[in-house]
N, C-alpha and C positions, 0 to 999 in steps of 0.2 A: 458420373459426375455427381449425383445425390448422394452418393456415400461420403463425397470427400467434403458436401457442405453439411452433412450431418457431425463429421470428425470435429469441424473447427466450429459450431456452433455452442453458443454457451453464455452464461453470464459471466461479466467480471467487478467481483464487486469491493469496493474499497471500505471502508470502517475507519473515521479518524477517533481513536477514543478517547485519547484525551493531549494536551498537551502541557509542557513543563516550562519553567524557565521563560516564559516569554518575557520581551521585552514590554513595557512599559508604555505607552501611546497617549496617555489621556496624563488626568494630573495625578493620580497615584494609584493608577491600576487599567486596565485596558478590559477592550468587550471582543474579543476575538472570534474570527468564522472563519473558515476555509474554504476554496474554491479547489476542488479536485477536477483535472482534466487528464484522463488515461493516467499516467505515472506520475504526474507533476502535481504536484500539491501549493498553495499558494494561502498564503496568514495572511488577513486584512484584521487592522482595529476596527469597528463601524463606528462614526459618528455621525451625529444627528445633523448637526448644521454644515456641515465641513463636506470635506472629500475624506473615504478613506483612509488609513495608513495601511502602507504597507510596512507586515512585519516579520519578515523573511520567505523563502520559497524552499522545496525540498523537494527530490527525482527518486526514484527510482527502479533499477533496469527492470522490465517487465520477463526477459529473455529466459533467466531462472525461473520460472511459473510456466512460461510453454515447454520447458524442456521435460520439466516432472511432470505434465499432462500426458506428454508423448509416454514416460516412462511407467505412470501408473496404468494406460493405457496398454502396455508393451505388458506387464506385470500382472495385469486382470484385478488390479485393486480395487476393492470395492470395501471392505469392511476392519474396523479396527484404523490406530492410527501406525504409519512408518513414515522414518523419517528420509529423501528421499534427497536434499542436496543444503547444502552447506552455502551463507550466502556472507560473502565475506563483504567488510568495507574497503569500498575502491573508488575511481575514477566516474565511473557509472551511476553510482549510487551516492547518498548521504548517509547511509547506514554508521552509526553511533559503535555498533556490535557485529561478531559474529551474529545468523540469522540461519533459519532453516526454514526450507520448505516441505511440508509434511502431507500426507495425503491423510484425510481424517475422515472416515465412512466416505470415502471416496467423492469426496471435497478437493482438492489444490489447495493448501493455506500455507499462508507468509504472514507471520508475526514479526513485525519490524519496529526499530527505534531509530528516529530522523534525528538528523542535527539539522536548525534549519542555517539556509545559507542569506550572505547579505542582510545580517542584523547582529548587534552582538550578544544574544542568549537566545534559545526558545528551541525544544524537541515536541518530534511529534509520536505519536503510540499508535500507529497504526496493522489492521490485519487487511490482508489482501486474500482473496477467495474467489478459485477458479469453479464454476458448478457447471459444469458439462450437461447439454441441454436432456441428452438423454436420460442424466439422473434422475429429474423431477424434482427436483429440492429447490 
């Protein structure tokens, strides 16, 4: 039982690196921020005197990251960079183009470009990392 807990333990890190072509919600620009909940991201425009304006949302299926984590363990990958899985745009994600789940120095990494939904325009560039608890990083 303790072994199973150690296999599942780790850190999921989501970094929103950039937003591009975001919708304008103020007079000439926006003050965007992103709320990340597991694999769902919502973009808002911060407003001082009224409610913040929603600027779209995006989601990403984390199953390919989980599967790549199991594959990394099975292959005992700890160093270098190896492509483990290709992730294509579909109904389970907001990907703009094919992405790859890689193992980089023992960490599972997915760099993705996401199209925002329910808005006239907008893209997010994100990095998702799974770091095993026993990796010590």
